[in-house]
N, C-alpha and C positions, 0 to 999 in steps of 0.2 A: 936652306932656301925658305923665304917667307911664303905665307899662304897666297898672297897676291901675285907673287912671281910664279908659283906653281899652277894656280888655277886659271882656267879659261873663262873668258867673259864674252858677252854679246859684242862689246866694243872691239875686243881683240879679233873677233870673227869678222869684223867689218861693218857692224851696225851699232853706232853710238847713239843710244836713245836720247841722251841729253842734247846732243847736237841736232838731232832730228827734231826735237821739240822746239828748239830755237828757230829752225827753218819753218816749221809749221806756224809758229807765232808770226813770223814775217809774212808768210803767205796769207794768213788770216787777216792781218792788218791791211794788206793790199786789196784782198777780196772785199773787205768791208766797205772800201771806198766806192765799190760798184753798186752798193745798195741804193744809192741816191737815184739810180736810173729807174727805179720802180716806185719812188715816192709819189703818192697821189694817183697811182695807176693800179690796174689789176695785177696781182702778184707781188704786193708789197712784202718785203723780207721782214720776218719777225726777228726781234733782237735777241736771239738765242744762239750765241756763237760758241764754238769750241765744244759742242756736244757731239753725240753720236750721229746726228743728222741735221741738215739745214731745213728750215721751215719757211714756207711762204703762204701768205693769206690768199685764199681763193674765194672768199666771200661765203655767205650763208653760214657763218660761224665755224667754218672749217679751214684747215690748213693742209698743205701738201708737204710731206717730208721727203727729202732726197738724200741719197748717199751713194758713193762710189767706192768700190773695193775690188781687190783681186786675190789671187791665190799665192802670190809671191814665189819664192824659190822652191815651194813644194812641187811646182811643175817639173823641176829637174829630176825629182824622184819618180814622177809619173813617166817621164821619158826613159829613165833608167830601166823601169820595169815594163814599159810599153803598156801601161794600164791607165786609162784616161777617164773612166766613168766617175770614179771617186772625186777627181779634181773638179768635175762639173758641179757635183753636189757642194763641194767646198765653196765654189764661187757664189752660188746662191746663198749658202749659209752665212758667209762673211758679210753679205749685204743685208739680208733680211734680219739677222740677229742684231744688227746695229739699228735698223729702222725701228724695231719694236721698243728700243730703250727710251724713245721719246713718247711712247704710248700709241704710236701709229700702227695701223694695219697695213702690211705690205700688199700692194695690189698689182704691181707690174715691174718688169725688169727688161733691160736691153743689154746684150752681151757684146763683148769685143774680143775677138780671137785673132792674134797676130801670129803668123807662121813663118818659119825660115823657108819652107818649101811646101808644096801641096802634099798632104798626108791624109788620105781618106780614113784610115783606121783611127788616127788621132781625132779627127773632126767628129766622126760618128760616135766615138767613145765619149768625148766631151759633151756632145749634144744629148746623149742618153743620160748623162749625169745631170746636166742642166734641167732636162725634162723631169727626172726623178725629184730633184730638189724643188722645182717649181710646184709639182703636185703636192709635195709634203708641206710646203709653206703657203700654198694657196695663191701663188702669183702667176700672172700670165706673162710669157716671154713675147713681147709685142714687136720686137725688132732686134737687129743686131748687125754686126759688121765682121767680116773675115778678110784679113789683109795678108798678102804675101810680101814679106820684106826681107829678102836674103842679106841685104847689106846692114840691117839693123838688128834682126832677131837671131838668136842662137837657140834653135829648138822651137819654143812657142811661149807666148804669154797670154794669160786669160784674165779678164776683168769684166766688171759689169757696173751698171748704174741701176739702182732700185728706186721705186716711188711708193710712198705710202700715204694714207689719209688719216686724219685725226680731227676730232672736234677741238676747237681752240681751248675750250674750258676743260678738256681732258688731257692736254699735253702734260707729259711727265718730264718736267724740266730739272727736277732734283732740288729745287729751292725749298721744298716743304719737308725735306728730311730733317728729323729732329733727334736731339740727344735722347737716348733710351729706346729708339726704334730697334726692332729686330731685323736682322739681316738673314734672309732665307737664301740658301744656295741650291743650285742644280748641278749635278755632276757633268763633267765633260766626257767626250768619247775618246780622249787622248790628247795628242799634241795640237790638234786643229790645224790652222794655217798660219801660225805665228812662231817665230823663233827657229824656223827651219834652217836659216843660214848657220846658226850656231850648232844645231842638232846634226846637220850634215857633216860639218867639219870635225865634230867630235866622234860621230858614230860610223861614218862611211868613208874613212880613209882607205879602207879596202871594201869592195862590194860584198854585202851580206844580204841576201834576198829576204830572210826572215825579219831583219831589222828594217829594211827598206819598206816592206809591206806594213810593218807596225807604224812607221812614220806616215804612210799613205792612208791610214784610217780616216774616213771622211769626217768633217766637222759636224757636230750635232746641231740640228736645227731646233730652235726653242720657240718657234712661232705659235704652235698649237697651244701649249700650256700657258704661255703668257697672254695670248688673246683670250683664252677662256677665263683667265684671272681678271683681265681688264673688263670683260663683260659681266663678271659676277658681282660687281659693285664694291669689291675690296679696294680700299683707298691706298693705292700704291704711291709711295712718296718718292721713290727713286729706283732706277735699274741700271745695271752695269754688265756689259758683255766683256768678259775677260779675254782681251785680244793682245795686240802689240803693246808692250810696256807692262802687261799683266796687271798686278794689283797697284802699281804706281798710278794707273789711270783713274783710280778712285779720287784722285785730286780734283778732277774736273767736276765732281759732285761736291766734294768737301769744301772747295772754295766757294761754290754757289751758296751752300747751306750753312757755311761757317761751322762745320762739324768735323769729326774724325771717325775712324773706323777701327774696331778691334775684332779681329777674326781669330777665333780660337778653336774652331771645330770644322775646318774645311775637310772636304772629301780626301781620302788617301790618294796620293799620286799613283798613276798607273806605272807599270814596269818601265815604259819608255823613258820616263823622267828619271827613274833610278839609274838607268843605264847612262843617260846623258850626264848626270851629276857625277857618277863614279868615274867614268872614262875621261871626262874633262876636268876632273878635280874642281868642280864648280861649287862655290859657296852656296849655302841655302838661300841667303839673301838675293844673290844673283839669279838663282832659279826662280824665285817668286817675283822677281822684277822682269822676267823674260817670258815665262810659261804660265799656263793656267793651273798646272800642278794638280789636275783632277777635278777642279771646280770651274765650270764654264760660264755661269751666269749668276748674278746676285740681284736680289729684290729687297728693298727697304720698305717695311710696313710698320704701323703702330703695333704694339704688343697685343692690343685688342683684336687685331686681324691675323695674328700669328697662326692660330690653330686652323682657321678657315683656309689660309694660304697653303699650309702644309697638307691639308686634306685634299685640296684641289690639284696639287702637283705631285704626282706619284714619285716617290724616291727623293723628294726634297727634304731638307732639314735646316734647322737653325744653325748657322755657322758663325754668328757673332752678333755684335750690337754697335749702335752708333754712340760715339762718345763726344765729350766737349773738347778734348785735346785734338788739335788740328794736325792729325797724322794718321797714317795707315800702319797699323801694327798687326803682325801675324805671329801667333803662338803655335809653334810646332812641338812635337814630343821632345825635341832636343834643346830648343832655345827660343828666345823672344827676338823677333826680327823687326827692326824699324825700316819699313819699305820706302816711305815718302813723308815729307813734312810740307806744310804750306802756311 
């Protein structure tokens, strides 16, 4: 039997990243046609598409950054364990971690919780998690919506929209990433809130509380170290939150800057990734195209700013460099992986 026939993939689990990207492209094209509604008015849309957040001009040299995200099928594991606080933290993290990638400070969030039926224990747990995540990231939860929809929802779904603010001349678009730049990495807390469809189908064919709790580990929030770095004067050329699509998402920066990325010193994957790969017979390349594999955030800076960046972010390390070849390459202890080309 061939490796492809034996191994499990995200697409086989029901999530085909390539098809999803094509859908996203179609959505972006249609959404871009609405930008004309703000031309010549307050709230003009800045032409920075396909990034981690959308930006609108609010005058006085500032822009508002907006992003929406949810916790995905990680909510099914929370239901399984009846533990909901961590999922609230995840919801905040998945929003604010993307907002900071454009150099914006997250300032507010509105949540949306859809329920199959009223469940006070669930709602209180989620709200405690949202509260914890908001305090850690410095955002205010200014509003929200709770909907009961038994004909639509099986269990619950949680998402949010976040807002950030940034000076227009401090937007980190990624276009200034240069060949030779250092790539600084920050470790993840585990699987975060991506790839759970694949992880669940591989690891939870039979209920295992220890593994389920491992999968439910809350997403790390990177706001404090990144905001401290932005305020320090370090010239950040680009940033990437390693989420859905994992390291293939570096393409969104690579295309803008016409560069590539060589990652040869990423943090070691946590045990959860080893379990997923072994039980699903998943190839290394598929793992690094689906999961963060131990590294949750990347920062691109000039080599002159490397030492200052490392000093400011505890536990960070140089994980690679920017190259002229327009591709994302990962070197593991076992092989060289071509993740994406552009």
